N, C-alpha and C positions, 0 to 999 in steps of 0.2 A: 504494500500500500504506500502511495506517495506521501512524503513527509514535508513539512514546512517549518520555517522559523517565523513565529508570529511577532511582529514588531510590538514592543510594549507601549509605544507612544501612539502610533496611528492604526495599528491592527493589520497592516499589510502582510500578506502571506509571501514570504521570501523563500528562495531556494535553501535547502538544508545546509549548504556550504557557505552561504552568504555571511559576510562579516559586518555589513551595515545594511540598513533598510534601503531599498532602491527608490522609495518614495520620499522619506524624510531624512534619510542618511543617519538615523540613530544607530549607535553601536549595538549590534545584536550578536557579537562574537561569543557571549556567554549564554545565549538563549538555547534551550534544548529543543531540537526538532521534534515535532509531533505529527501524528497522522490524523486523518479526518475524524476517526472515532474518538481519539483523545481530546481533540479540539471541541467536539460537540458536547462532551461530558464535563468539560472544564470551562465554566463561564468566565473564570478569571484568567484564562490562558493568555490573554493579551496584556496582562498586568505584571508579567515577570520583570523585575527590575534589573537593569544593568549594574554590575558590581564594580565597574571601572570608573573612577571619578575623573572628571575633566580638569586636568592641571595644566594642559596646554590647549590652545585654541587658535583657530584662524579667525581673526577679527575682520569682518567685512568693512572695506574702506568706503562703501556706499552708505550703509545704514548703521554701522557700528556693532552689529550683532555678533555674539561670540559663538562660533561654530566649532564642532569637533575637529581635531587636527587633521583628520583624513577626509574632510568634506571637500568637494570640488565646486559646489555652488552654495550660496548663502541660503540657509533655511528660511530666512525671513523675507528677503527681497529677490532672491533668485540670481543675484549677481555672480559672475564667474570669480571664484576666489582661489582657483587652483595654483596661482602664482604667488599667493600671500604666504609668507613664512610664519608657521605657528610660533606663538610666543607664550610664555608662562603667564597664567592668569590666576586670580584669586577664585576660590570656590564660591561662586555666586549662583544661586538657583534661578533659572529662568522658566517661566510658565509658557507652555505651548497649548494652543486651543485648536483642535482638529475635528473635522467631520469625517468619520470613517464608514464607508459603505458596509452594510451587513454581509455582503458577499465577499468581502475581503479584497476586492479588486481595485478600490480607489480610495484615496485619502486626500482631504483638502485642508491645508493649514489655514486657519481663519486669520485674516489680517486685521490690524487695528483699524477702527472706524466702521463705516457702513459698507456692506457688500450685498449686491443683488445677486441671487443665485437662480438659475433656470436654464432652459434649453438654449437660450440665446444670450446668456449672461455668464457669470462665474460658474464653473463646474460644467460648462457646456460639453466638454470633451467626454464626460461620462453620461450626462443627461440627455444628449441630443436624440437618442432613440427611445426615450421614455415618454410615450404619448400622453400620459396622464399628468405630466409635469408641464406647466405653462412656460412660455418664453421668458417671462420675468415672474418668478413664482413666489419668492420670499425674500425678505430683507433681514440680513444678519448684522447685528451691531455689537462690536467689541469695544468697550470703553471702561477704563479704570478696573481692569481685571474681571469684568462681568460681561457675559454674553446674553443677548436677548434676540428673539426672532419675531418677525411680524409677517403674517400672511398677506400677500399683495395679489394673489391670483383671484380672478373673478369667475373662473370656471371650475377649477378644482381647489382643494384645500390643503392646508398644512396641518399635520397631526403631531402632537408631542405625547409620547407614551400612550398612543392610541386615542387621545382626546383631541378633538378638532379645536383649532384656535378660532375663537369667535369674536374676540374683542381686540384690545390693544396688544402690545408686545408681551411676550412670555419669556421669563428668564430661563436659561438653560443650565443644566448641571451635569457633572461628569456621569456618564452612563445613561443619560436620557436617550430615547429613541425618537428620531424625527422621521416622519413619513411625508414625502412630497407627492401629492396627488392620490394618496390612498392610505388606509389604515389596515390593521391586521384583523381578519375575521375568522373565527374558529381555527386559529393557529396558522392561517394561510395568508400570504401576502400577495398583492396584485402585481402581475408581471410588468405592467407598463407604468407602475409607480416606482419611486426610489426611496430607499430606507437607509438611514445613517445612525450611527451611534456617536454621541458627543464624547470626545476624549479630552480631558484636561489633565495635563501632567507636567511635572517639573523635571528639569535636568540640570546638572551642575556644569 
């Protein structure tokens, strides 16, 4: 049976020999590979912590973000940092906010400020074939370490933990399930909707 290394930050399924996550470049060298059966029976499989502290970092010249020393691009702004020389840094925890698809195929680092997500907005590369997701479906706001979501779709809705958003913005917490264009009924999800888990984690 095929095995994967589950990224503890974004939930991406990586090859069992991977040393870093191919989506967010988190160090996964200490993560134990698991097969599908183990993943299904372990809800906390994506929360295995890396035991290697970050004492060296590549500091992005564009935004100042401290990246792991083996990073090739900035985790915050996407700038190429492959030519930046790693330097010694103090152990400062940084918080990452990520929407991770429940199928393990996509992870979206949430940027500071307001972000529109949808088939023709942010995350379009994953949502483009999800017919129940509107072109501009929801607004994500990350401010002062807090994430909120607002439904802006006029045809389909946004669900948090299977509850439809009917009013103003709703605050999101680690582990919340967001459904774009559908909710879960009788343990089944709609194929043309999109489902994500909110992941909030810190790294040094």
